[in-house]
C-alpha positions as CSV (number, residue, x, y, z in Angstrom):
1,M,2.1,20.6,-25.8
2,S,4.0,22.7,-29.0
3,A,3.5,22.8,-32.1
4,P,6.3,20.9,-34.6
5,G,9.4,22.6,-34.4
6,E,8.1,25.0,-31.5
7,V,10.5,26.5,-29.3
8,R,9.0,26.9,-25.6
9,M,10.0,29.7,-23.8
10,G,9.1,28.2,-20.7
11,R,6.1,26.8,-18.4
12,L,2.9,28.7,-18.3
13,E,3.0,31.0,-20.5
14,P,1.3,34.6,-20.2
15,A,0.1,34.7,-23.7
16,A,-0.8,31.6,-24.2
17,I,-2.7,31.6,-21.0
18,A,-4.4,35.3,-22.2
19,G,-5.4,33.5,-25.4
20,V,-7.5,30.4,-23.9
21,M,-9.1,33.2,-21.4
22,S,-10.0,35.5,-24.2
23,R,-11.5,32.6,-26.4
24,E,-13.9,31.1,-23.1
25,V,-14.3,35.4,-22.3
26,A,-15.8,35.6,-26.1
27,N,-17.9,32.2,-25.4
28,F,-19.2,33.4,-22.5
29,R,-20.3,37.0,-24.3
30,T,-23.3,34.8,-26.0
31,F,-24.8,33.1,-22.8
32,W,-24.1,35.6,-20.1
33,K,-27.7,36.9,-19.7
34,A,-29.0,33.4,-18.7
35,T,-26.0,33.1,-16.7
36,T,-26.5,35.9,-14.3
37,F,-30.3,35.6,-14.3
38,S,-29.7,32.2,-12.9
39,A,-27.2,33.5,-10.1
40,L,-29.5,36.3,-9.1
41,L,-32.6,34.4,-8.8
42,E,-31.4,31.6,-7.0
43,P,-30.4,33.3,-3.9
44,T,-33.7,35.3,-4.3
45,I,-35.5,32.2,-4.0
46,Y,-33.3,30.7,-0.9
47,L,-33.2,33.9,1.1
48,L,-37.5,34.1,0.5
49,A,-37.9,30.4,1.4
50,F,-35.2,30.0,4.5
51,G,-34.6,33.4,5.1
52,L,-38.0,34.7,5.5
53,G,-39.9,31.3,5.7
54,L,-37.6,29.1,8.1
55,G,-36.2,32.2,9.7
56,A,-39.6,33.8,11.1
57,T,-39.4,30.8,13.2
58,I,-36.2,31.3,14.4
59,V,-36.8,34.6,16.3
60,S,-33.4,34.6,18.6
61,G,-31.4,34.3,15.5
62,V,-28.2,32.3,15.3
63,E,-25.1,32.8,16.9
64,G,-25.6,36.4,17.5
65,L,-27.2,37.1,13.7
66,S,-30.6,37.2,12.5
67,Y,-31.3,34.0,10.2
68,V,-31.3,36.3,6.8
69,E,-28.0,37.9,7.7
70,F,-26.7,34.2,8.7
71,V,-27.9,32.2,5.5
72,G,-26.9,35.3,3.3
73,T,-23.3,35.3,4.3
74,G,-23.6,31.6,4.1
75,M,-25.0,31.3,0.7
76,V,-21.9,32.7,-1.2
77,A,-20.4,29.2,-0.6
78,T,-23.0,27.6,-2.2
79,A,-23.0,30.4,-5.1
80,V,-19.2,29.7,-5.5
81,I,-19.1,25.8,-6.0
82,F,-22.0,25.6,-8.2
83,S,-20.2,28.1,-10.3
84,S,-17.4,26.8,-10.0
85,A,-17.4,22.9,-9.9
86,L,-20.4,22.3,-12.1
87,P,-19.1,24.5,-14.8
88,A,-16.0,23.0,-15.0
89,M,-17.3,19.2,-14.9
90,F,-19.9,19.6,-17.8
91,G,-17.9,22.6,-19.8
92,T,-14.9,20.3,-19.7
93,F,-16.1,17.3,-20.4
94,V,-18.2,18.6,-23.4
95,K,-15.2,20.7,-25.0
96,H,-13.2,17.6,-24.8
97,R,-15.5,14.4,-25.6
98,F,-17.6,16.2,-27.9
99,Q,-16.7,19.6,-29.4
100,R,-13.1,18.5,-29.8
101,T,-12.0,22.0,-28.6
102,Y,-8.6,20.9,-26.6
103,D,-7.6,19.0,-29.6
104,A,-8.0,22.3,-31.2
105,I,-6.2,24.5,-28.6
106,L,-3.4,22.2,-28.3
107,A,-2.6,22.3,-31.4
108,A,-1.4,25.6,-31.1
109,P,1.8,26.7,-28.8
110,V,-0.2,25.6,-25.7
111,D,0.4,22.9,-23.2
112,V,-2.0,20.8,-21.3
113,E,-0.8,22.8,-18.1
114,E,-1.6,26.0,-19.6
115,L,-5.0,24.8,-20.6
116,V,-5.9,23.8,-17.3
117,T,-4.7,26.8,-15.8
118,A,-6.7,29.3,-18.0
119,E,-9.6,27.1,-17.4
120,M,-9.5,27.4,-13.8
121,L,-8.7,31.3,-13.9
122,W,-11.5,32.0,-16.0
123,I,-14.2,29.8,-14.5
124,S,-12.7,31.5,-10.8
125,L,-13.1,34.7,-11.8
126,R,-16.7,34.5,-12.8
127,A,-17.3,32.3,-9.9
128,G,-15.6,35.4,-7.3
129,V,-18.1,37.1,-8.9
130,F,-21.2,35.6,-8.6
131,G,-20.4,34.4,-5.1
132,C,-21.1,38.1,-4.3
133,F,-24.7,38.1,-5.6
134,P,-26.5,36.4,-2.4
135,L,-24.4,39.3,-0.5
136,I,-26.1,41.8,-3.0
137,V,-29.6,39.8,-2.6
138,S,-29.2,39.9,0.8
139,F,-28.7,43.8,1.2
140,A,-32.6,44.2,0.4
141,F,-33.5,41.5,3.2
142,G,-31.8,43.6,5.5
143,L,-28.1,42.3,5.4
144,D,-26.2,45.7,5.9
145,P,-23.3,46.3,3.8
146,T,-19.5,46.5,5.1
147,A,-16.1,47.7,3.9
148,G,-14.6,44.0,4.7
149,M,-17.3,42.7,2.1
150,L,-15.1,44.3,-0.2
151,L,-12.8,40.7,-0.1
152,V,-15.3,38.6,-0.6
153,P,-14.8,38.2,-4.3
154,F,-11.0,37.0,-3.5
155,F,-12.7,34.7,-1.0
156,G,-14.9,33.3,-3.7
157,F,-11.8,33.3,-6.4
158,I,-9.4,30.8,-4.2
159,T,-11.9,28.8,-2.9
160,A,-13.0,28.5,-6.8
161,L,-9.8,27.7,-8.0
162,G,-9.8,24.6,-6.1
163,F,-13.1,23.3,-6.8
164,S,-12.8,24.4,-10.7
165,A,-9.6,22.4,-10.3
166,F,-11.4,19.4,-9.1
167,G,-14.3,19.3,-11.6
168,I,-11.7,19.2,-14.5
169,A,-10.2,16.3,-12.5
170,V,-13.2,14.7,-12.6
171,A,-14.0,15.1,-16.2
172,A,-10.8,13.5,-17.1
173,T,-11.7,10.7,-15.1
174,V,-15.1,9.7,-16.0
175,E,-16.0,8.0,-18.7
176,K,-19.7,8.9,-19.2
177,I,-21.2,12.3,-18.7
178,D,-24.1,10.7,-16.0
179,Q,-21.3,9.7,-13.8
180,F,-21.6,13.3,-12.8
181,N,-24.3,12.7,-10.9
182,Y,-22.3,10.0,-8.2
183,V,-20.3,13.5,-7.8
184,T,-22.4,15.6,-7.2
185,T,-24.2,13.4,-4.8
186,V,-21.6,11.6,-3.0
187,V,-19.2,15.2,-3.0
188,I,-20.5,18.4,-3.8
189,T,-24.4,17.9,-1.6
190,P,-22.8,16.9,1.5
191,L,-19.6,19.5,1.4
192,F,-22.2,23.1,0.6
193,L,-24.7,21.4,3.7
194,D,-21.6,20.5,5.9
195,A,-20.7,24.2,5.6
196,G,-22.2,25.9,8.1
197,T,-24.7,27.8,5.5
198,F,-28.0,27.2,6.7
199,F,-27.4,25.8,10.4
200,P,-23.9,26.2,12.4
201,I,-22.2,22.9,12.4
202,N,-21.9,23.3,16.3
203,Q,-25.7,21.1,15.8
204,L,-24.0,18.6,14.3
205,P,-22.6,15.4,15.7
206,A,-19.2,15.7,17.0
207,G,-17.7,13.3,13.9
208,F,-19.3,15.7,11.3
209,Q,-17.9,19.2,13.2
210,V,-14.5,17.6,13.0
211,A,-15.1,16.6,9.0
212,A,-16.4,20.6,8.5
213,Q,-12.8,21.6,9.8
214,F,-11.2,20.3,6.2
215,N,-14.5,21.4,4.3
216,P,-13.1,24.0,2.1
217,L,-16.8,25.4,1.4
218,Y,-16.7,25.5,5.5
219,Q,-13.9,27.9,5.7
220,L,-14.8,30.1,2.8
221,V,-18.2,30.4,4.8
222,E,-16.3,31.6,8.0
223,L,-14.5,34.1,5.9
224,V,-17.2,35.7,4.3
225,R,-18.9,35.6,7.8
226,G,-15.8,37.2,8.8
227,A,-15.5,39.8,6.4
228,A,-19.2,40.8,7.3
229,F,-19.4,40.9,11.1
230,G,-15.5,41.2,12.0
231,F,-12.0,39.2,11.3
232,E,-10.7,36.9,13.7
233,A,-6.7,35.7,13.5
234,V,-7.7,32.2,12.4
235,D,-9.0,33.7,9.0
236,L,-5.3,33.9,8.1
237,L,-4.9,30.1,8.2
238,R,-8.3,29.5,6.6
239,I,-7.0,31.6,3.4
240,A,-3.8,29.3,3.8
241,A,-5.9,26.3,3.7
242,L,-8.0,27.2,0.9
243,L,-4.5,28.2,-1.3
244,L,-3.3,24.5,-0.3
245,F,-6.6,23.2,-1.4
246,S,-6.2,25.1,-5.0
247,L,-2.6,23.8,-5.4
248,A,-3.4,20.6,-4.8
249,M,-6.3,20.3,-7.2
250,W,-4.5,22.4,-9.7
251,R,-1.8,19.7,-9.9
252,L,-4.2,16.9,-9.8
253,A,-6.1,18.4,-13.2
254,V,-3.1,19.0,-15.0
255,R,-1.8,15.5,-14.2
256,K,-5.6,13.7,-14.9
257,M,-6.0,16.0,-18.2
258,S,-2.4,15.3,-19.2
259,T,-3.3,11.7,-18.8
260,R,-6.1,12.0,-21.1
261,L,-5.1,14.4,-23.7
262,I,-1.6,12.7,-24.3
263,D,-0.6,9.5,-22.0
């Protein structure tokens, strides 16, 4: 919403969005080392446990790939959802309910739509970078870099847009912070387990295989593996599906936050 007497030039003012994002960047500078350390350590542990541990028992590989290659590319999806949905959920809740940050921001010439958009963009930019870390770690375990992998940050970014918006919408809906446990258990965990990250989905019952086609993380995994090992024509449809998912979640997040902050 606008300050009293302020005339809005239009929706989604770049200056307003940049202002909110600059605050987030300044805040991130105070804890980036710990966040980056965690983002690098987690894929290393997973690759040691699954890639070398479990992978040693899968001599024949998976779908023509070594198990390290299969898991290393699939873990991009895990990194993206955990660096977008969870920070959006907890960060939004804390800034709104405890710190009252959003009340201060909305006192400036910034409306809810610009606030939500700025939060989504910042979280997604960060998640797009963190999503590359599993690939970087996998290079040390035998994954060969390819030119197509340069598209992985973009794939991670458009996927994170949807999940960051989802996290914002959830934070605007729940009444207590411990209710995030339900979301994590019922939504986030099944999504990354049914994404083809650690095993191919064709090993699952038919119902789970169908459900995976509607899972944004599965679409991301397939895009990343396509970037690493060869694209297919269907990848354009996967990108379109992720953009549609992000658009739907964005509008939901704006509506939920408007209800929480204004109505």
